[in-house]
gemmi code that builds the backbone of each chain (N, CA, C; Angstrom):
import gemmi

chains = {
    "A": [
        ("GLN", (0.736, -1.186, -0.110), (-0.264, 0.079, -0.028), (0.878, 1.445, 0.068)),
        ("VAL", (0.540, 1.973, -1.273), (1.495, 3.412, -1.186), (0.899, 4.091, -0.227)),
        ("GLN", (2.117, 4.823, 0.684), (1.597, 5.893, 1.708), (2.638, 7.067, 1.291)),
        ("LEU", (2.137, 8.243, 1.718), (2.997, 9.338, 1.371), (2.885, 10.148, 2.700)),
        ("GLN", (3.890, 11.139, 3.120), (3.756, 11.947, 3.947), (4.515, 13.040, 3.730)),
        ("GLU", (4.103, 14.240, 4.131), (4.376, 15.655, 4.096), (5.035, 16.131, 5.244)),
        ("SER", (6.311, 16.798, 5.321), (7.042, 16.997, 6.383), (7.544, 18.630, 5.736)),
        ("GLY", (8.102, 19.330, 7.059), (8.357, 20.858, 6.877), (8.028, 21.607, 7.699)),
        ("PRO", (8.474, 22.753, 7.938), (7.704, 23.720, 8.551), (6.501, 24.600, 8.730)),
        ("GLY", (5.818, 24.450, 9.765), (4.654, 24.909, 9.859), (4.498, 26.231, 9.900)),
        ("LEU", (5.403, 26.862, 9.914), (5.548, 28.570, 9.973), (6.263, 29.144, 9.395)),
        ("VAL", (5.925, 30.208, 8.267), (7.071, 30.749, 7.562), (6.701, 32.217, 7.529)),
        ("LYS", (7.884, 32.928, 7.620), (7.770, 34.434, 7.221), (7.179, 34.998, 6.142)),
        ("PRO", (6.259, 36.080, 6.117), (6.161, 36.770, 4.786), (7.819, 36.837, 4.154)),
        ("SER", (7.549, 36.793, 2.708), (8.476, 37.125, 1.832), (9.450, 35.648, 1.811)),
        ("GLU", (9.288, 35.024, 3.030), (10.630, 33.835, 2.675), (9.914, 33.106, 1.623)),
        ("THR", (10.353, 31.746, 1.510), (10.273, 30.533, 0.917), (9.765, 29.371, 1.773)),
        ("LEU", (8.513, 28.847, 1.567), (7.961, 27.681, 1.857), (8.482, 26.475, 1.283)),
        ("SER", (9.196, 25.612, 1.989), (9.678, 24.104, 1.329), (9.159, 23.021, 2.137)),
        ("LEU", (8.517, 22.091, 1.740), (7.881, 20.797, 1.929), (8.602, 19.830, 1.147)),
        ("THR", (8.530, 18.122, 1.938), (9.140, 17.420, 1.203), (7.770, 16.331, 1.425)),
        ("CYS", (7.870, 15.372, 0.525), (6.624, 14.431, 0.514), (7.375, 13.025, 0.229)),
        ("THR", (7.337, 12.466, 1.205), (8.151, 10.805, 1.507), (7.143, 9.641, 1.050)),
        ("VAL", (7.496, 9.038, 0.116), (6.570, 8.039, -0.358), (7.222, 6.635, 0.007)),
        ("SER", (6.621, 5.805, 0.451), (6.773, 4.344, 0.964), (5.685, 3.621, 0.276)),
        ("GLY", (6.151, 2.006, 0.369), (5.262, 1.160, 0.036), (5.183, 1.215, -1.409)),
        ("GLY", (6.219, 1.922, -2.372), (6.040, 1.903, -3.696), (7.098, 2.734, -4.077)),
        ("SER", (7.430, 1.884, -5.465), (8.746, 3.158, -6.003), (8.151, 4.507, -6.489)),
        ("ILE", (9.011, 5.481, -6.599), (8.389, 7.018, -6.987), (8.698, 6.767, -8.271)),
        ("SER", (9.860, 5.747, -8.937), (9.596, 5.817, -10.447), (8.203, 5.595, -11.239)),
        ("SER", (8.177, 5.794, -12.504), (7.013, 5.408, -13.290), (5.801, 6.187, -12.804)),
        ("TYR", (5.651, 7.114, -11.841), (4.202, 7.801, -11.898), (4.457, 9.250, -11.988)),
        ("TYR", (3.836, 9.861, -11.721), (3.456, 11.410, -11.461), (3.154, 11.867, -10.412)),
        ("TRP", (3.825, 12.880, -9.610), (3.574, 13.057, -8.377), (3.081, 14.423, -8.085)),
        ("SER", (2.318, 14.688, -7.387), (1.472, 16.334, -7.213), (1.337, 16.741, -6.175)),
        ("TRP", (1.401, 18.190, -5.930), (1.133, 18.875, -4.904), (-0.083, 19.538, -5.034)),
        ("ILE", (-1.214, 19.758, -3.803), (-2.388, 20.478, -4.070), (-2.232, 21.270, -2.703)),
        ("ARG", (-3.003, 22.175, -2.347), (-3.192, 22.982, -1.260), (-4.980, 23.487, -1.206)),
        ("GLN", (-4.968, 23.579, 0.200), (-6.318, 23.871, 0.483), (-6.190, 25.069, 1.556)),
        ("PRO", (-6.558, 26.271, 1.305), (-6.682, 27.076, 2.389), (-7.865, 26.906, 3.397)),
        ("PRO", (-7.555, 27.108, 4.743), (-8.360, 26.873, 5.865), (-10.015, 27.007, 5.567)),
        ("GLY", (-10.634, 26.105, 5.666), (-12.357, 26.353, 5.292), (-12.461, 26.461, 3.599)),
        ("LYS", (-11.635, 26.659, 2.852), (-12.116, 26.565, 1.466), (-11.582, 25.227, 0.736)),
        ("GLY", (-11.782, 25.522, -0.799), (-11.658, 24.221, -1.575), (-10.186, 24.065, -1.985)),
        ("LEU", (-10.044, 23.239, -2.852), (-8.789, 22.359, -3.475), (-8.042, 23.260, -4.654)),
        ("GLU", (-6.783, 23.581, -4.558), (-6.236, 24.308, -5.631), (-5.192, 23.497, -6.307)),
        ("TRP", (-5.052, 23.026, -7.460), (-4.285, 22.141, -7.930), (-2.773, 23.114, -8.133)),
        ("ILE", (-1.562, 22.620, -7.220), (-0.149, 23.445, -7.463), (0.435, 23.014, -8.733)),
        ("GLY", (0.778, 21.548, -9.266), (1.586, 21.198, -10.135), (1.943, 19.769, -10.270)),
        ("TYR", (2.594, 19.222, -10.942), (3.131, 17.827, -10.832), (4.614, 17.456, -11.497)),
        ("ILE", (5.162, 16.404, -10.902), (6.269, 16.170, -11.404), (6.457, 14.677, -11.809)),
        ("TYR", (7.178, 14.506, -12.799), (7.208, 12.989, -13.291), (8.690, 12.510, -12.585)),
        ("ASN", (9.017, 11.138, -12.290), (10.396, 11.002, -11.812), (11.452, 11.065, -12.736)),
        ("SER", (11.555, 11.582, -13.852), (12.362, 12.259, -14.893), (12.658, 13.393, -14.828)),
        ("GLY", (11.792, 14.088, -13.917), (12.191, 15.483, -13.633), (11.067, 16.372, -14.550)),
        ("SER", (10.555, 16.256, -15.296), (9.713, 17.007, -16.175), (8.373, 17.239, -15.230)),
        ("THR", (7.686, 18.705, -15.372), (7.167, 19.285, -14.359), (6.206, 19.955, -15.342)),
        ("ASN", (4.829, 20.290, -14.648), (3.614, 21.008, -14.808), (3.152, 22.176, -13.969)),
        ("TYR", (2.972, 23.375, -13.928), (2.914, 23.804, -12.619), (1.537, 24.808, -13.449)),
        ("ASN", (0.601, 25.145, -12.119), (-0.427, 26.127, -12.277), (-0.057, 27.308, -12.637)),
        ("PRO", (-0.344, 27.950, -13.718), (0.126, 28.891, -14.340), (-0.097, 30.456, -13.263)),
        ("SER", (-1.030, 30.283, -12.147), (-1.382, 31.078, -11.029), (-0.287, 31.183, -9.952)),
        ("LEU", (0.631, 30.129, -10.490), (1.842, 30.039, -9.189), (3.125, 29.946, -9.636)),
        ("LYS", (3.095, 29.365, -11.022), (4.383, 29.017, -11.900), (5.369, 29.781, -11.762)),
        ("SER", (5.400, 31.452, -11.079), (6.765, 32.073, -11.346), (7.486, 31.964, -9.884)),
        ("ARG", (6.321, 31.191, -8.916), (7.258, 31.428, -7.594), (7.273, 29.910, -7.060)),
        ("VAL", (6.943, 28.829, -8.149), (6.834, 27.478, -7.504), (7.769, 26.707, -8.000)),
        ("THR", (8.479, 26.026, -7.483), (9.486, 24.871, -7.768), (9.038, 23.199, -7.576)),
        ("ILE", (8.997, 22.397, -8.235), (8.914, 20.996, -7.780), (9.799, 19.939, -8.214)),
        ("SER", (10.151, 19.374, -7.058), (11.652, 18.525, -7.610), (11.552, 17.129, -7.229)),
        ("VAL", (12.107, 16.071, -7.613), (12.225, 14.939, -7.081), (13.568, 14.292, -6.890)),
        ("ASP", (13.686, 13.581, -5.957), (14.821, 12.640, -5.436), (14.559, 11.231, -5.410)),
        ("THR", (14.751, 10.422, -6.581), (14.341, 9.302, -6.696), (15.298, 8.325, -5.692)),
        ("SER", (16.481, 8.702, -5.431), (17.311, 7.960, -4.390), (16.715, 8.012, -3.033)),
        ("LYS", (16.056, 8.941, -2.725), (15.176, 9.086, -1.262), (13.669, 8.786, -1.338)),
        ("ASN", (13.356, 8.588, -2.973), (11.765, 7.781, -2.735), (11.157, 9.815, -2.325)),
        ("GLN", (11.753, 10.662, -2.478), (10.914, 11.852, -2.135), (10.804, 12.668, -3.196)),
        ("PHE", (9.573, 13.634, -3.220), (9.553, 14.812, -4.072), (9.313, 16.025, -3.415)),
        ("SER", (9.602, 17.183, -3.446), (9.517, 18.700, -2.862), (9.024, 19.943, -3.470)),
        ("LEU", (8.334, 20.736, -2.813), (7.782, 21.684, -3.238), (8.540, 23.166, -2.544)),
        ("LYS", (8.938, 24.145, -3.455), (9.102, 25.116, -2.799), (8.251, 26.307, -3.549)),
        ("VAL", (7.930, 27.277, -2.513), (6.898, 28.472, -2.601), (7.722, 29.624, -2.474)),
        ("ARG", (8.104, 30.548, -3.276), (8.971, 31.407, -3.134), (7.931, 32.757, -2.630)),
        ("SER", (8.531, 33.794, -2.082), (8.010, 35.078, -1.381), (6.419, 34.830, -1.116)),
        ("VAL", (6.369, 34.158, -0.040), (5.170, 33.790, 0.283), (4.313, 35.150, 1.029)),
        ("THR", (3.128, 34.973, 0.736), (2.085, 35.920, 1.821), (1.274, 35.213, 2.518)),
        ("ALA", (0.281, 35.661, 3.126), (-0.570, 35.145, 4.261), (-1.829, 34.371, 3.214)),
        ("ALA", (-1.975, 34.710, 1.822), (-2.657, 34.050, 0.851), (-2.242, 32.310, 0.785)),
        ("ASP", (-1.071, 32.665, 1.225), (-0.217, 30.955, 0.588), (-0.479, 30.166, 2.034)),
        ("THR", (-1.124, 30.651, 3.298), (-1.424, 29.530, 4.195), (-2.711, 28.796, 3.862)),
        ("ALA", (-1.981, 27.291, 4.039), (-3.208, 26.117, 3.673), (-2.511, 25.094, 4.093)),
        ("VAL", (-3.457, 23.873, 3.949), (-2.946, 22.832, 4.449), (-2.230, 22.577, 2.602)),
        ("TYR", (-1.246, 21.795, 3.047), (-0.240, 21.259, 1.532), (-0.447, 20.082, 1.559)),
        ("TYR", (-0.933, 19.097, 0.624), (-1.173, 17.780, 0.390), (-0.193, 17.370, -0.833)),
        ("CYS", (0.308, 15.910, -0.638), (1.113, 15.279, -1.975), (0.273, 14.091, -2.187)),
        ("ALA", (0.023, 14.194, -3.193), (-0.493, 12.967, -3.731), (0.128, 12.339, -5.072)),
        ("ARG", (-0.128, 10.976, -5.319), (0.253, 10.582, -6.557), (-0.774, 10.815, -7.515)),
        ("VAL", (-0.396, 10.714, -8.815), (-0.994, 11.297, -9.790), (-1.220, 9.528, -10.744)),
        ("HIS", (-2.633, 9.461, -10.924), (-2.553, 7.863, -11.446), (-2.406, 8.580, -13.211)),
        ("GLY", (-1.097, 8.160, -13.796), (-0.973, 8.532, -15.244), (-1.632, 10.015, -15.536)),
        ("GLN", (-1.091, 10.823, -14.724), (-1.214, 11.949, -15.349), (-2.357, 12.673, -15.448)),
        ("LEU", (-3.356, 11.687, -14.625), (-4.576, 12.032, -14.687), (-5.649, 12.144, -13.239)),
        ("TRP", (-6.070, 11.338, -12.428), (-6.534, 11.497, -11.463), (-5.664, 11.290, -10.275)),
        ("LEU", (-5.763, 11.987, -9.183), (-5.162, 11.648, -7.704), (-5.939, 10.341, -6.979)),
        ("ASP", (-4.730, 9.400, -7.027), (-5.266, 8.028, -6.556), (-4.688, 8.055, -5.198)),
        ("TYR", (-3.823, 8.529, -4.604), (-3.095, 8.218, -2.853), (-2.461, 9.410, -2.765)),
        ("TRP", (-3.030, 9.815, -1.362), (-3.028, 11.457, -0.829), (-1.836, 11.568, 0.573)),
        ("GLY", (-1.459, 12.125, 0.820), (-0.842, 12.244, 2.123), (-1.925, 12.773, 2.973)),
        ("GLN", (-1.719, 12.797, 4.441), (-2.261, 13.415, 5.178), (-2.595, 14.923, 5.355)),
        ("GLY", (-1.654, 15.498, 4.806), (-1.402, 17.204, 4.629), (-0.886, 17.746, 5.686)),
        ("THR", (-0.305, 18.637, 5.603), (0.348, 19.531, 6.607), (-0.037, 21.144, 6.268)),
        ("LEU", (-0.302, 21.585, 7.614), (-0.558, 22.919, 7.475), (0.483, 23.699, 7.517)),
        ("VAL", (0.382, 24.900, 6.623), (1.669, 25.775, 6.519), (0.857, 27.324, 6.621)),
        ("THR", (1.399, 27.652, 7.805), (0.787, 29.305, 8.042), (1.895, 30.464, 7.830)),
        ("VAL", (1.707, 31.150, 7.061), (2.231, 32.568, 6.839), (2.176, 33.611, 7.525)),
        ("SER", (3.116, 33.736, 8.527), (2.840, 35.073, 9.684), (4.268, 35.508, 10.259)),
        ("SER", (4.308, 36.507, 10.326), (5.319, 37.021, 11.016), (5.626, 36.811, 12.518)),
    ],
    "B": [
        ("ASP", (-8.059, 28.275, -18.514), (-8.168, 27.472, -17.583), (-9.730, 26.702, -17.669)),
        ("ILE", (-9.913, 25.730, -17.101), (-11.191, 25.123, -17.197), (-11.681, 25.339, -15.950)),
        ("VAL", (-13.104, 25.808, -15.815), (-13.664, 26.217, -14.608), (-14.472, 25.063, -14.458)),
        ("MET", (-14.696, 24.806, -13.051), (-15.679, 23.741, -12.755), (-16.495, 24.091, -11.756)),
        ("THR", (-17.813, 24.227, -12.050), (-18.489, 25.057, -11.248), (-20.021, 23.429, -10.295)),
        ("GLN", (-19.658, 23.670, -9.296), (-20.742, 22.429, -8.537), (-21.947, 23.129, -8.217)),
        ("SER", (-22.890, 22.323, -7.993), (-24.343, 22.731, -7.388), (-24.933, 21.675, -6.901)),
        ("PRO", (-25.603, 21.665, -5.666), (-25.700, 23.179, -4.999), (-23.955, 23.182, -4.219)),
        ("ASP", (-24.031, 24.284, -3.618), (-22.745, 24.598, -2.518), (-22.794, 23.793, -1.153)),
        ("SER", (-24.138, 23.495, -0.876), (-24.631, 22.550, 0.383), (-25.951, 22.048, 0.404)),
        ("LEU", (-26.140, 20.672, 0.892), (-26.977, 19.906, 0.660), (-27.243, 19.071, 1.794)),
        ("ALA", (-28.634, 18.731, 2.376), (-28.966, 18.212, 3.409), (-30.153, 17.050, 2.673)),
        ("VAL", (-29.752, 15.906, 3.059), (-30.496, 14.899, 2.777), (-30.627, 13.770, 3.855)),
        ("SER", (-31.818, 13.057, 4.130), (-32.330, 12.227, 5.078), (-31.629, 11.028, 4.712)),
        ("LEU", (-31.356, 10.338, 5.939), (-30.776, 9.158, 6.018), (-31.535, 7.859, 4.955)),
        ("GLY", (-30.876, 7.150, 4.140), (-31.710, 6.217, 3.084), (-32.167, 7.074, 1.916)),
        ("GLU", (-32.103, 8.264, 1.854), (-32.559, 9.035, 0.359), (-31.327, 9.063, -0.572)),
        ("ARG", (-31.741, 9.542, -1.512), (-31.011, 10.160, -2.646), (-29.983, 11.441, -2.172)),
        ("ALA", (-29.026, 11.441, -2.566), (-28.303, 12.899, -3.072), (-27.724, 13.293, -4.038)),
        ("THR", (-27.862, 14.087, -4.605), (-27.787, 14.438, -5.880), (-27.011, 15.555, -6.037)),
        ("ILE", (-25.501, 15.344, -6.577), (-24.247, 16.490, -7.012), (-24.066, 17.065, -8.007)),
        ("ASN", (-24.260, 18.095, -8.438), (-23.799, 18.558, -10.342), (-22.768, 19.245, -10.354)),
        ("CYS", (-22.293, 18.904, -11.499), (-20.641, 19.596, -11.604), (-20.567, 19.835, -13.339)),
        ("LYS", (-20.247, 20.840, -13.394), (-20.406, 21.652, -14.828), (-19.048, 22.101, -15.480)),
        ("SER", (-18.512, 21.682, -16.320), (-17.439, 22.431, -16.673), (-17.355, 23.666, -17.848)),
        ("SER", (-16.557, 24.439, -17.925), (-16.854, 25.649, -18.745), (-16.261, 25.309, -20.267)),
        ("GLN", (-15.761, 24.117, -20.188), (-15.705, 23.443, -21.914), (-15.480, 21.782, -21.577)),
        ("SER", (-15.817, 21.353, -22.962), (-16.241, 19.797, -22.584), (-14.695, 19.295, -22.410)),
        ("VAL", (-14.879, 18.044, -21.215), (-13.731, 17.676, -20.905), (-13.838, 15.946, -21.548)),
        ("LEU", (-14.700, 16.010, -22.484), (-14.875, 14.629, -23.342), (-13.399, 14.486, -24.528)),
        ("TYR", (-12.877, 13.482, -24.347), (-11.584, 13.560, -25.152), (-12.346, 12.502, -26.348)),
        ("SER", (-12.269, 13.129, -27.393), (-12.992, 12.431, -28.796), (-12.190, 11.025, -29.165)),
        ("SER", (-11.092, 11.296, -29.163), (-10.184, 10.174, -29.672), (-10.428, 8.749, -29.109)),
        ("ASN", (-10.541, 8.770, -27.484), (-10.789, 7.586, -26.677), (-12.260, 7.419, -26.439)),
        ("ASN", (-13.204, 8.696, -26.405), (-14.474, 8.937, -26.094), (-14.425, 8.667, -24.498)),
        ("ASN", (-13.630, 9.176, -23.705), (-13.329, 9.219, -22.155), (-13.655, 10.545, -21.849)),
        ("ASN", (-14.338, 11.029, -20.615), (-14.521, 11.889, -19.894), (-13.722, 12.448, -18.742)),
        ("TYR", (-12.784, 12.806, -19.053), (-11.751, 13.286, -18.120), (-12.123, 14.009, -16.458)),
        ("LEU", (-12.817, 13.278, -15.773), (-13.200, 14.178, -15.073), (-13.363, 12.970, -13.333)),
        ("ALA", (-13.143, 13.341, -12.287), (-12.979, 12.494, -10.960), (-13.827, 13.333, -9.883)),
        ("TRP", (-14.275, 12.443, -9.276), (-15.035, 12.714, -7.857), (-14.269, 12.253, -6.803)),
        ("TYR", (-14.126, 13.365, -5.927), (-13.793, 13.085, -4.410), (-14.437, 13.146, -3.392)),
        ("GLN", (-13.958, 12.712, -2.373), (-14.520, 12.823, -0.924), (-14.128, 13.271, 0.148)),
        ("GLN", (-14.090, 14.086, 0.613), (-13.204, 14.499, 1.823), (-14.195, 14.940, 3.185)),
        ("LYS", (-13.623, 13.851, 4.066), (-14.269, 13.928, 5.147), (-13.747, 15.013, 6.044)),
        ("PRO", (-14.171, 15.447, 7.479), (-13.500, 16.481, 7.885), (-12.090, 15.961, 8.757)),
        ("GLY", (-11.159, 16.806, 8.348), (-9.650, 16.393, 8.848), (-8.929, 15.438, 8.158)),
        ("GLN", (-9.417, 15.005, 7.391), (-8.870, 13.845, 6.506), (-8.595, 14.549, 5.028)),
        ("PRO", (-7.657, 13.842, 4.177), (-7.572, 14.439, 2.671), (-8.488, 13.859, 1.921)),
        ("PRO", (-8.721, 14.331, 0.764), (-9.714, 13.776, -0.221), (-9.544, 12.243, -0.800)),
        ("LYS", (-10.447, 11.893, -0.959), (-10.213, 10.498, -1.434), (-10.797, 10.072, -2.930)),
        ("VAL", (-10.254, 9.446, -3.908), (-11.110, 9.696, -5.041), (-12.068, 8.308, -4.997)),
        ("LEU", (-13.544, 8.741, -5.317), (-14.464, 7.432, -5.554), (-14.659, 7.434, -6.952)),
        ("ILE", (-14.415, 8.153, -8.109), (-15.122, 7.918, -9.184), (-14.081, 8.674, -10.099)),
        ("TYR", (-13.474, 7.699, -10.963), (-12.745, 8.360, -12.209), (-13.580, 8.041, -13.708)),
        ("TRP", (-12.885, 8.975, -14.772), (-13.670, 8.523, -15.834), (-15.041, 9.124, -15.889)),
        ("ALA", (-15.363, 10.071, -15.397), (-16.888, 10.280, -14.886), (-17.781, 9.251, -14.211)),
        ("SER", (-17.549, 7.675, -14.728), (-18.293, 7.024, -13.992), (-17.691, 5.575, -13.497)),
        ("THR", (-16.515, 5.444, -13.628), (-16.007, 4.386, -13.208), (-15.289, 4.533, -11.722)),
        ("ARG", (-16.018, 3.711, -10.936), (-15.659, 3.443, -9.398), (-14.585, 2.820, -9.064)),
        ("GLU", (-13.450, 3.410, -8.123), (-12.625, 3.364, -7.765), (-12.739, 2.012, -6.748)),
        ("SER", (-11.709, 0.807, -6.901), (-11.736, -0.223, -5.984), (-12.188, 0.026, -4.491)),
        ("GLY", (-13.212, -0.590, -4.055), (-13.491, -0.488, -2.777), (-14.434, 0.401, -2.330)),
        ("VAL", (-15.026, 1.341, -2.939), (-16.085, 2.298, -3.241), (-17.322, 1.704, -3.328)),
        ("PRO", (-18.357, 1.762, -2.250), (-19.912, 1.346, -2.315), (-20.332, 1.700, -3.587)),
        ("ASP", (-21.158, 0.851, -3.938), (-21.908, 0.785, -5.167), (-23.222, 1.759, -5.164)),
        ("ARG", (-23.259, 2.289, -3.997), (-24.248, 3.408, -3.714), (-23.703, 4.778, -4.299)),
        ("PHE", (-22.374, 4.697, -4.649), (-21.955, 5.906, -5.059), (-22.039, 5.509, -6.733)),
        ("SER", (-22.475, 6.593, -7.519), (-22.381, 6.380, -9.236), (-22.419, 8.001, -9.593)),
        ("GLY", (-21.603, 7.682, -10.596), (-21.529, 8.759, -11.477), (-22.026, 9.010, -13.317)),
        ("SER", (-22.005, 10.002, -13.622), (-22.920, 10.298, -14.684), (-22.626, 11.461, -15.536)),
        ("GLY", (-23.139, 11.769, -16.986), (-22.617, 12.861, -17.700), (-21.726, 12.501, -18.527)),
        ("SER", (-21.844, 13.707, -19.625), (-20.602, 13.616, -20.391), (-20.526, 15.155, -21.061)),
        ("GLY", (-19.221, 15.525, -21.378), (-19.206, 16.708, -22.032), (-18.739, 17.701, -21.246)),
        ("THR", (-19.914, 18.410, -20.753), (-19.895, 19.822, -19.904), (-20.690, 19.589, -18.612)),
        ("ASP", (-21.638, 18.211, -18.460), (-22.312, 18.223, -17.624), (-22.588, 16.891, -16.606)),
        ("PHE", (-21.737, 16.791, -15.199), (-21.635, 15.665, -14.711), (-22.445, 15.550, -13.633)),
        ("THR", (-22.987, 14.396, -13.096), (-23.596, 14.196, -11.753), (-22.717, 13.219, -10.697)),
        ("LEU", (-22.884, 12.977, -9.557), (-22.723, 12.246, -8.528), (-23.730, 12.278, -7.618)),
        ("THR", (-24.192, 10.593, -7.973), (-25.249, 10.377, -6.930), (-25.106, 9.378, -6.008)),
        ("ILE", (-25.638, 9.681, -5.087), (-25.417, 8.679, -3.743), (-26.827, 8.046, -3.548)),
        ("SER", (-27.352, 6.583, -3.617), (-28.194, 6.102, -3.698), (-29.275, 6.044, -2.623)),
        ("SER", (-28.392, 5.819, -1.580), (-29.228, 5.979, -0.234), (-28.023, 6.239, 0.600)),
        ("LEU", (-28.485, 7.226, 1.080), (-27.346, 8.133, 2.251), (-27.152, 7.464, 3.333)),
        ("GLN", (-25.760, 7.189, 3.814), (-25.471, 6.676, 5.014), (-24.773, 7.717, 5.939)),
        ("ALA", (-24.765, 7.574, 7.069), (-24.146, 8.674, 8.024), (-22.581, 8.726, 7.580)),
        ("GLU", (-22.032, 7.774, 7.065), (-20.418, 8.097, 7.071), (-20.206, 8.399, 5.658)),
        ("ASP", (-21.287, 9.153, 5.017), (-21.052, 9.700, 3.504), (-21.216, 11.103, 3.870)),
        ("VAL", (-21.245, 11.785, 5.111), (-21.094, 13.024, 5.361), (-20.067, 13.876, 5.138)),
        ("ALA", (-19.878, 14.581, 4.166), (-18.321, 14.785, 3.752), (-18.654, 16.160, 2.748)),
        ("VAL", (-17.686, 16.702, 2.332), (-17.385, 17.504, 1.425), (-17.054, 16.829, 0.101)),
        ("TYR", (-17.879, 16.911, -1.187), (-17.548, 16.445, -2.222), (-17.140, 17.429, -3.478)),
        ("TYR", (-15.873, 16.909, -4.094), (-15.089, 17.673, -5.324), (-15.168, 16.858, -6.608)),
        ("CYS", (-15.424, 17.521, -7.713), (-15.394, 17.157, -9.047), (-14.034, 17.827, -9.408)),
        ("GLN", (-13.147, 16.994, -10.308), (-11.808, 17.621, -10.685), (-11.985, 17.261, -12.079)),
        ("GLN", (-11.533, 18.167, -13.013), (-11.336, 17.564, -14.363), (-9.736, 17.456, -14.603)),
        ("TYR", (-9.319, 16.448, -15.261), (-7.831, 16.507, -15.691), (-7.672, 16.235, -17.207)),
        ("TYR", (-8.713, 16.967, -17.970), (-8.479, 16.749, -19.292), (-7.207, 18.073, -19.752)),
        ("SER", (-6.914, 18.990, -19.126), (-6.024, 20.033, -19.307), (-5.447, 20.718, -18.043)),
        ("THR", (-4.354, 20.884, -18.084), (-3.726, 21.392, -16.623), (-3.800, 23.368, -16.880)),
        ("PRO", (-4.241, 23.708, -15.845), (-4.001, 23.106, -14.291), (-5.304, 22.070, -14.181)),
        ("HIS", (-5.175, 21.311, -13.671), (-5.912, 20.031, -13.092), (-7.024, 20.746, -12.161)),
        ("THR", (-8.109, 21.521, -12.641), (-9.086, 22.267, -11.746), (-10.245, 21.715, -10.842)),
        ("PHE", (-10.515, 22.104, -9.969), (-11.390, 21.382, -8.971), (-12.589, 22.520, -8.835)),
        ("GLY", (-13.679, 21.409, -8.636), (-15.030, 22.478, -8.401), (-14.514, 23.052, -7.284)),
        ("GLN", (-15.693, 24.112, -6.400), (-15.642, 24.653, -5.390), (-16.057, 23.602, -4.015)),
        ("GLY", (-16.549, 22.799, -4.357), (-16.731, 21.900, -3.316), (-18.753, 21.738, -2.815)),
        ("THR", (-19.084, 20.901, -2.546), (-20.751, 20.465, -2.205), (-20.455, 20.144, -0.635)),
        ("LYS", (-20.889, 20.466, 0.242), (-20.918, 20.030, 1.599), (-22.517, 19.224, 1.785)),
        ("LEU", (-22.290, 18.122, 2.278), (-23.285, 17.074, 1.940), (-23.471, 16.567, 3.500)),
        ("GLU", (-24.953, 16.969, 4.216), (-25.070, 16.580, 5.749), (-26.424, 16.011, 5.586)),
        ("ILE", (-26.471, 15.408, 6.644), (-27.783, 14.967, 7.182), (-29.113, 15.662, 7.739)),
        ("LYS", (-30.225, 15.407, 6.750), (-31.354, 16.280, 7.435), (-31.890, 15.664, 8.637)),
    ],
}
model = gemmi.Model(1)
for chain_id, residues in chains.items():
    chain = gemmi.Chain(chain_id)
    for i, (resn, *xyz) in enumerate(residues, 1):
        res = gemmi.Residue()
        res.name, res.seqid = resn, gemmi.SeqId(i, " ")
        for name, pos in zip(("N", "CA", "C"), xyz):
            atom = gemmi.Atom()
            atom.name, atom.element = name, gemmi.Element(name[0])
            atom.pos, atom.b_iso = gemmi.Position(*pos), 0.0
            res.add_atom(atom)
        chain.add_residue(res)
    model.add_chain(chain)
structure = gemmi.Structure()
structure.add_model(model)
structure.setup_entities()
């Protein structure tokens, strides 16, 4: 059974960089696409982007200028960086496996990141 | 971007009754070359991540009870729960994966009447 676990700081200061890592267990990170999604408190889901194990990426244009998703196949991990954060970036951040560039079939539990000074 | 609009925003249904949630996309998510609708439905219970229920608009994910069904094509889709159970209280989201960004609907909150 594939499991995903997000990790990273729960508090980030405005204008700094949010950094999260997703560790995949119970299966290889190879041959799949992997995605980040976020959910502001009490609100809906926003697709951030995805990465293939080769490193090819696809980002939401609304965030593309500030976001980088990377993969480390040796550690079975992929990561998210969001630069120049503001309070609007406060959200629960989820990592998920993408079934063939299509739907999201396995999700992490999510981690709340608060942007505040 | 494809805009996904769900209706209603919230819904209260009695136990054992049918619940129907609608999802409309701003452009067709039907891929003509394979006749598949690139649409999924997710269920999110409080404090939990979303869970996929339906993909290809009407295919149930393994382990999902058969009281959940999806229908529709092109731009108009429906998630139906045939006989509401207490454990179905959740927020439901549709998502298109026809084109990036893979956008979600705003969610429909389902409660017990």
